[in-house]
VOGU-3710 file (C-alpha; in Angstrom, 3 decimals, decimal comma):
1> mkvctdaclf> 99,893/118,330/102,085  97,639/118,208/105,218  99,704/117,786/109,047  99,967/114,737/110,101  100,100/113,281/113,516  103,506/111,390/113,909  105,200/114,378/112,230  103,221/116,882/115,291  104,591/114,283/117,781  108,300/113,544/117,012
11> gallppyllk> 108,189/117,671/116,991  106,428/117,737/120,541  108,996/115,124/121,573  112,243/116,378/120,296  114,092/115,364/123,178  116,029/118,428/125,023  119,198/118,193/124,139  118,428/118,799/120,843  116,566/122,558/121,746  120,039/124,259/123,298
21> dehavldigt> 120,248/127,491/121,680  121,839/126,393/117,932  122,466/128,648/115,857  122,120/126,868/112,259  119,310/124,168/112,127  118,309/122,676/108,564  114,961/120,955/108,433  114,967/118,557/104,915  111,903/118,085/103,369  110,092/121,086/105,278
31> gtgllslmya> 106,502/120,985/103,470  103,612/123,033/104,780  106,597/123,904/107,959  105,415/122,681/110,524  108,669/120,897/112,060  110,524/124,307/111,782  107,793/126,128/113,523  108,165/123,689/116,587  111,696/123,649/116,550  111,936/127,574/116,661
41> qknaggvida> 108,760/127,684/119,686  111,169/125,983/121,721  114,652/126,725/120,824  114,816/130,472/121,508  118,346/130,855/119,593  117,647/128,539/116,484  118,007/129,881/112,722  116,146/127,439/110,713  116,623/126,609/107,328  113,911/125,478/106,277
51> veidkpaseq> 114,041/123,423/102,324  111,267/122,060/100,681  111,038/120,720/96,856  107,589/121,268/96,432  106,302/125,271/95,295  102,761/124,694/96,213  104,310/123,281/100,035  106,873/126,192/100,326  104,683/128,795/99,524  102,787/127,810/102,064
61> akanftaspw> 105,545/126,817/104,920  106,381/130,776/103,836  103,165/132,262/105,081  103,411/130,218/108,137  106,381/131,706/108,637  106,093/134,722/108,088  103,094/134,594/110,194  104,442/133,291/112,930  106,639/134,902/115,921  109,645/133,655/114,966
71> agrlhifnta> 109,507/135,103/111,531  112,727/136,367/111,702  114,556/133,777/112,614  113,216/131,080/109,569  113,937/130,603/106,224  111,997/128,705/103,069  114,205/127,675/100,199  112,298/125,574/97,080  114,361/123,667/95,869  115,564/120,469/95,707
81> ilsfnpgkky> 117,886/119,203/98,885  120,109/117,120/97,166  121,341/121,065/94,711  120,930/122,879/97,921  124,382/124,467/98,889  123,655/127,016/102,162  127,533/127,532/102,114  127,501/126,915/106,065  127,140/123,472/108,554  124,765/122,856/110,836
91> driisdppff> 124,477/122,033/114,528  121,226/119,969/113,903  119,367/118,721/110,880  115,584/117,372/111,458  113,840/115,466/108,721  110,362/114,071/108,577  111,803/112,810/104,862  109,376/110,436/102,372  109,572/106,934/103,877  107,592/104,336/101,835
101> eddlkspdet> 109,064/102,028/99,737  107,424/99,763/97,416  104,195/100,490/99,125  100,967/101,092/96,824  101,238/104,859/95,159  98,848/107,686/94,907  97,738/108,742/90,857  98,619/112,097/92,594  102,546/112,214/91,792  102,918/115,602/94,237
111> knnakhdtaf> 102,125/112,593/97,188  104,041/110,246/95,805  107,290/112,486/95,857  106,317/113,505/99,560  105,479/109,898/100,557  107,810/107,714/99,065  111,181/107,298/98,976  110,477/108,206/94,904  112,373/111,401/94,571  114,581/111,427/97,542
121> nflqliqiae> 115,343/108,508/99,393  117,115/107,523/103,238  120,764/107,030/101,318  120,596/110,254/100,122  119,138/111,870/103,248  122,563/110,348/104,990  125,018/111,416/102,294  122,827/115,094/102,868  123,561/114,920/106,792  127,439/114,222/106,251
131> ihlsengila> 127,802/116,766/104,091  126,127/119,809/105,662  125,908/118,155/109,124  129,072/119,887/111,572  131,567/117,783/113,391  128,972/117,110/116,762  126,405/117,621/114,869  122,780/115,574/115,664  120,340/114,368/112,870  116,539/113,753/114,196
141> vllpyhrvny> 114,221/111,385/111,602  111,209/110,653/111,821  111,395/107,252/110,479  108,896/104,032/110,124  109,092/101,339/112,975  109,533/98,787/109,698  111,914/100,706/108,534  114,125/101,903/111,532  117,046/99,098/111,343  117,696/100,009/108,035
151> fieeaaksgl> 118,490/103,367/108,076  120,465/102,698/111,301  122,894/100,066/109,550  123,284/102,678/106,606  123,836/105,618/108,795  126,578/103,889/110,644  128,506/102,891/107,117  128,737/107,042/107,099  129,718/106,921/110,618  126,458/108,135/111,875
161> hin> 125,393/106,004/114,816  122,203/105,775/117,070  121,456/108,367/120,101
//
């Protein structure tokens, strides 16, 4: 998957309170590592674990991480987030998740997994946040306008509230 404008803007506009020197950041569905790289650039102390299920994308993220000045703080895990078990909590979770639901699909299954909620949906993202987010942690998610209210309602059921 190539980088999209929405993800670039999301990474560039992360609020300053997200960018304190956190020591544990999780990037769910990192793709080629764009958000992890942008976060590492802005946050001098954060160690970022990036999870990507798609092998070619995770290999590209690894190459991008290795070529960056922040290589020592970026870790890629080629696994499904649903089976990821790091044994720690995260101060920040960032994600540009697959957000299309019941929309026209591509004949390419890899694109569908990356862009549609067929392999990973918002409810699962909220459940993962409940498991991996520290008590005072923050979840930052890139959402399409037409699904924002749904996400807010579902997140509230799990004790997550919009800020």
